[in-house]
N, C-alpha and C positions, 0 to 999 in steps of 0.2 A: 438521555441523549446516546445517541448511537457512536459506538467504537470502532473505530477503523487501524488496524495495524498496517505500518507501510514497514515492510522489510528493505532495507539501503544498507550502503556501503558509503566509505569516505570516497568523495574524489568522483562520484557517480553523477555526470550530467543529466541524464534523464531521470535519477531520482531527485534532482533539484527541479526539474519540472514537474514532476509529481506534485512533490511539496507544493508548488506555486497555485498548482490545480486545487487541491486540498484546503489551502487557505479560504478559497471560496465557499466550503463547505461547512455547515453548523454541524461538527461532530468532533468527539474526541478524537485526537490521532496520537497513536502509540507508534514512534519510531524504535525499530528493532536492527540494531547495525549486525550485519551477520559475519563480518570480519573477526568478530569475537566468539564464534560459535562454527567448530568445523563441519558439523551435521547440517548447520544452516548455509554454510559456503557450497556444500555439496549439494543441498537442494534447491537451493534459489542463487546460487553463484552466476550463471549462465542469463537468469530471467529476471532480475530486480530492474527497474521497482517493483513490487508486488504488494498487493492490499490483499489482507485477509480481513473477514470480516464475522459479526457474530454466530452465524451459523456455520464458521469453517470454510465458507467458499472463498474463492480467490480470484482476482482479477489481475491478469498480468498485462505489462505494458507490450503495446500503446493502449491507454485508456482516457477516455473525456468525461468531462463533468457531468453529461445527462447520463451517461454509463452508470457514475457512481452514485446519482442522484437517484437512479433508477432502482440499483440495487438495496438502497436506503430507504426508498418505499415500499418495496419487498418485505422489508424487515420489521417495517414499523406494523 
């Protein structure tokens, strides 16, 4: 199963929208709370939600279901 990392934070309405999109995907979603790590806040603080894939590529918001599915298919 494909693993997708979602960089997120509490109170992020865009992150909630991203989670709703991800619910339609057959993948394991690992949510990372950036607020717990100063380095992650510095790197992702203004760009969350961000998806990270097994090949270390990232997809920044805004993204759609089709984009995520295309990326997953490239990794298979």
